[in-house]
VEXGU-700914 format. One line per 4 residues: number of its first residue (from 1); their letters; for each residue y, x, z of C-alpha. Coordinates in Angstrom, 1 decimal. Layout:
<recs>
NUM = A = Y,X,Z  ...
</recs>
This chain:
<recs>
1 = MRRA = -0.7,-7.4,-19.5  -0.7,-9.4,-16.3  -4.4,-8.7,-15.8  -3.7,-4.9,-16.1
5 = AIVL = -1.0,-5.2,-13.4  -3.4,-7.0,-11.1  -6.1,-4.3,-11.6  -3.5,-1.6,-11.0
9 = ALLA = -2.3,-3.4,-7.8  -5.9,-3.5,-6.5  -6.4,0.1,-7.2  -3.2,1.1,-5.7
13 = AGLP = -3.9,-1.0,-2.6  -6.4,1.6,-1.7  -9.3,-0.6,-0.7  -10.8,0.7,2.5
17 = AGAG = -12.6,4.0,2.0  -16.1,4.4,3.3  -16.7,6.0,6.6  -15.7,9.7,6.5
21 = QSRD = -14.2,9.2,3.0  -10.4,9.3,2.3  -8.6,7.4,-0.3  -7.8,9.0,-3.6
25 = LFAV = -4.5,10.8,-4.3  -3.5,8.1,-6.8  -3.6,5.4,-4.2  -2.0,7.5,-1.5
29 = HYDM = 0.9,8.5,-3.8  1.4,5.0,-5.1  1.7,3.8,-1.5  4.3,6.4,-0.8
33 = LLAD = 6.3,5.5,-4.0  6.3,1.9,-3.0  7.2,2.6,0.6  10.1,4.7,-0.5
37 = YCAL = 11.3,2.1,-3.0  11.2,-0.5,-0.2  13.0,1.7,2.2  10.1,1.7,4.6
41 = VDER = 9.7,5.5,5.0  9.9,7.0,8.4  8.5,10.1,10.2  5.1,8.4,10.7
45 = VIAG = 4.8,7.3,7.1  5.7,10.8,5.9  3.2,12.4,8.3  0.5,9.9,7.2
49 = YRAE = 1.2,10.6,3.5  0.9,14.3,4.1  -2.4,13.9,6.0  -3.9,11.5,3.5
53 = AAAA = -2.8,13.5,0.5  -4.3,16.7,1.9  -7.6,14.8,2.7  -7.7,13.4,-0.8
57 = IAQD = -7.0,16.8,-2.4  -9.7,18.4,-0.3  -12.3,15.6,-0.8  -11.9,15.5,-4.6
61 = HLDE = -11.4,19.3,-4.9  -8.2,18.8,-7.0  -6.5,21.8,-8.5  -2.7,21.9,-9.1
65 = AQQR = -3.0,20.3,-12.6  -5.3,17.5,-11.3  -2.9,16.8,-8.5  0.1,16.6,-10.9
69 = SERA = -2.0,14.3,-13.1  -2.9,11.9,-10.3  0.7,11.8,-9.0  1.9,11.2,-12.6
73 = RAAI = -0.6,8.4,-13.0  0.6,6.8,-9.8  4.2,7.1,-10.8  3.5,5.5,-14.2
77 = AFEA = 1.5,2.7,-12.5  4.4,2.2,-10.0  7.0,2.0,-12.8  4.9,-0.4,-14.8
81 = EWGN = 4.5,-2.7,-11.8  8.2,-2.4,-11.0  9.0,-3.5,-14.5  6.6,-6.3,-14.3
85 = RGLG = 8.2,-7.8,-11.2  11.4,-9.1,-12.9  14.6,-10.0,-11.1  14.1,-10.6,-7.5
89 = GSRP = 10.4,-9.7,-7.6  10.9,-6.7,-5.5  11.5,-8.7,-2.3  8.0,-10.2,-2.0
93 = WCRH = 6.5,-6.9,-3.4  8.1,-5.0,-0.6  7.4,-7.6,2.0  3.7,-7.7,1.2
97 = EGSE = 2.4,-4.7,-0.7  5.2,-2.3,0.4  4.8,-3.0,4.1  0.9,-2.8,3.8
101 = GAGR = 1.2,0.5,2.0  3.6,1.9,4.5  1.3,0.7,7.3  -1.7,2.4,5.7
105 = LAAA = 0.2,5.7,5.5  1.6,5.4,9.1  -1.9,4.6,10.4  -3.1,7.9,8.9
109 = AP = -0.5,10.0,10.8  -2.0,12.6,13.1
</recs>
């Protein structure tokens, strides 16, 4: 179970995309869920989320059903990781992964 959480965290971290390539919608949405949970959402994070989500949708040619599926997968992965953190585990999660995710989103703001 712990290994699955590590794999999900690596996927959700959105390893740097190649030149001219955006991250997938799963990673973008996971970052937004975590930033929101950690109270790190501001105007730049929202603008970056919108820009990255639009780029991922266009890059992968996702229809509405595929978009819902990717967002649902991200929500399920977020909930699983949240449950895996235990009492007090959210503090380091927000301090590290949460701030990194919010930073990635803010950096993508137009």
